[in-house]
C-alpha positions in Angstrom: -53.0 -0.3 11.3 -54.5 -2.7 13.8 -52.9 -3.0 17.2 -51.6 -6.4 18.2 -53.7 -8.3 20.8 -52.5 -9.8 24.0 -50.4 -12.4 22.1 -47.8 -9.7 21.3 -47.3 -11.1 17.8 -47.2 -14.8 18.9 -49.9 -17.2 17.7 -48.3 -20.3 19.0 -45.2 -21.8 20.6 -43.5 -25.1 20.3 -40.8 -26.1 22.8 -37.8 -28.4 22.3 -34.6 -29.6 23.8 -31.5 -29.5 21.7 -28.9 -30.7 24.3 -28.2 -33.7 26.4 -30.0 -34.0 29.7 -30.5 -30.8 31.6 -30.3 -28.5 28.7 -32.3 -25.3 28.4 -35.8 -25.5 26.9 -35.8 -23.8 23.6 -38.7 -22.5 21.6 -40.2 -21.9 18.2 -42.7 -19.1 17.9 -45.5 -19.0 15.3 -47.2 -16.1 13.5 -50.3 -16.9 11.4 -51.6 -14.4 8.9 -54.4 -14.5 6.4 -55.1 -12.2 3.5 -52.5 -9.8 2.1 -49.0 -10.4 3.6 -45.9 -8.3 3.3 -42.2 -8.4 4.2 -43.0 -6.0 7.1 -44.9 -8.9 8.7 -41.9 -11.2 8.4 -39.6 -8.4 9.8 -42.1 -8.1 12.7 -41.8 -11.9 13.4 -38.0 -11.5 13.4 -38.3 -8.9 16.1 -40.6 -11.2 18.1 -38.1 -14.0 17.8 -35.3 -11.7 19.1 -37.5 -10.2 21.9 -38.6 -13.7 23.1 -35.2 -15.3 22.8 -36.7 -17.9 20.5 -34.4 -20.0 18.4 -36.8 -20.2 15.4 -39.8 -18.3 14.1 -42.4 -19.7 11.7 -44.6 -17.5 9.6 -47.7 -19.3 8.4 -49.7 -17.7 5.6 -52.5 -18.6 3.1 -50.7 -17.0 0.2 -47.3 -17.7 -1.4 -44.6 -15.5 0.0 -43.2 -12.6 -2.1 -39.6 -12.3 -3.1 -39.1 -9.6 -0.4 -40.6 -11.8 2.2 -38.3 -14.7 1.3 -35.4 -12.3 1.3 -36.3 -10.9 4.8 -36.6 -14.4 6.2 -33.2 -15.4 4.7 -31.6 -12.3 6.2 -32.4 -13.6 9.7 -29.7 -16.2 9.5 -29.6 -19.6 11.1 -30.1 -21.4 14.4 -27.1 -23.7 14.8 -27.5 -26.9 16.7 -24.3 -28.2 18.2 -26.0 -31.5 19.1 -27.3 -32.2 15.6 -24.4 -30.4 13.8 -26.9 -28.7 11.5 -28.1 -25.2 10.7 -31.8 -24.4 10.6 -33.3 -21.2 9.1 -34.1 -18.8 11.9 -37.2 -17.5 10.1 -39.2 -19.9 8.1 -42.3 -19.3 5.9 -44.9 -22.0 5.4 -48.1 -21.7 3.4 -51.2 -23.7 4.3 -50.7 -25.6 1.1 -47.1 -26.5 2.2 -48.5 -27.9 5.5 -51.3 -29.8 3.8 -48.7 -31.4 1.5 -46.6 -32.5 4.5 -43.9 -29.9 4.6 -43.0 -29.2 8.2 -40.7 -27.0 10.2 -37.0 -27.4 9.7 -35.9 -27.8 13.3 -34.1 -30.3 15.6 -36.1 -33.5 16.2 -39.0 -33.0 18.6 -39.8 -35.5 21.3 -43.3 -36.9 20.9 -43.8 -37.5 24.6 -46.2 -35.9 27.1 -44.0 -34.5 29.7 -46.4 -31.8 30.9 -49.2 -34.0 32.1 -48.0 -37.1 33.8 -50.5 -39.8 34.7 -51.8 -39.5 38.3 -51.1 -42.5 40.5 -54.0 -44.8 41.1 -55.8 -44.4 44.4 -55.7 -47.3 46.8 -59.0 -48.6 48.1 -58.3 -47.4 51.7 -57.5 -43.9 50.3 -61.0 -43.8 48.8 -62.6 -45.0 52.0 -60.6 -42.4 54.0 -61.7 -39.6 51.7 -65.4 -40.5 52.2 -65.0 -39.8 56.0 -64.7 -36.1 55.2 -68.4 -36.0 54.4 -69.8 -38.0 57.3 
């Protein structure tokens, strides 16, 4: 068995807010596997979701999930959104084919805004002239 790398079983993360202003940032963790996949791998993702305190885990695979994999995912229960008054499967399995056909993650709506990198304010001409004095 191969040891996990530095990602500790996480191949990606997606963050969202599920409350009115000031709510805690919540997360979805991703595990991506190619080749032969088993229910053990889904169980492992379930442990990662619990360890990381994530609301949802998404298992992405090239192959169709087995009955045992679907059962393991279903056994993880649901993330319940009070804001949206909806339940979302805590562990979800998506194949690459699902993704290419437009099937996405079943989760609360995600904001499509860039809050991490805000645009820097434009420099004023006198600021540029002042910075050139550093090299005189």
